[in-house]
N, C-alpha and C positions, 0 to 999 in steps of 0.2 A: 788799678784803682787808686793806688797811692800816688802814682805819677799824676793822675788827673786831679787829685786833691792838691798836690803841691803846685800844680799849674794855676788852678783857680785861685789859690791864696797868692801867688806870685802876681797874678792879674788883678789882685784886690776884689775878687768876686767870690768870697768864700761861701756865701749862701746860694750860689747858683745851682741849678739842677743839672746833673750829668746823666746821660743815657749810656748804659752799657750794653752792647749787643754781641753776642758771640754765636758762632756756628761751628759745629763739629761734623765732619763728614768722613765716609769710609769706615763706619762703624759696624756695619753688618758682619756678624759671625766672629767678632772680637770678643775676647774675655776680659773681665774686669780683674786686673792684678795690681800689685804695688811694686813695679819694678824700680821705681826711682828711690823707693825706701823699703829695702828688703827686710828690714826689721818689723815693718807693718805687715801682719798677716791678715788677709782676707780669706776667711776659711771655707766660704761657700763658693762653688763654681757658679759663675754668673756670665751669660752670654747675651750679646745684643742681637736682637732679630730685626733691628731698624738701622738704616744706613746713615741717617743724619738726624740731627737735632739742633734747634736754635733756642736761645734763651735771651731775655732782656730785662733789665731793671733800671729804675730811675731813682737816684739818690741825691741828697744835697751834698755838695762838696766837703763841707765842714763836718759832715757826720760819717765820713768814711773811716778814718783811723779808729774812732771808739767803737764802730760797728763792723769792722772788717770781716770777722769770722761769720757773722750773720749775713752780710752782703754776699760773700763768696758762696756761702751755703745755698742762698736763694738763686744765685746765678748758675751754680753747678747742679742743682737739684734735677732739672730735666735731663741732664747728661746721665747723672747716676741712675735715674729711674728706668732708663731703657735697658739697663743690665738687670733684668728680672726684678724690677721694682726696688733696687738697693736704696737704702736710705744712709746716706753718709752721716756717721755720728758727729755731732757739734764738736766734740772733744778732739776727733781725728782732724777735722779742719783747723781747729785752733792750734793744735800741736804743729801741723805742717806749715801754717803761716808764721808761727813763732820761730821755727827753724829757717824758713826763708828770710825772715827780717833779721835774724841773728847772723845769718851768712853774709848779708850785704853790709854788715858793719866793718 
């Protein structure tokens, strides 16, 4: 999302709308864990009964940075929901995005 924002700004089209579409496959019988961040504990066992899920959002390019946690939350919500209706806490998404952005500096 941040790359798309930077590209729109570089093309002098910061108010353009951008469509983000994602698809996850091979999810049936997988469990929701936090292997990338072992410090984050997901205390409940959650398993996917569904093999795939797709998600789409449309946002203005110049609104991405200030709303990144909200947009990522909206885009990943359908993915988390197939794991027994898990709702990813906004704080978790914000913390992970902050770590990602800090590691890129």
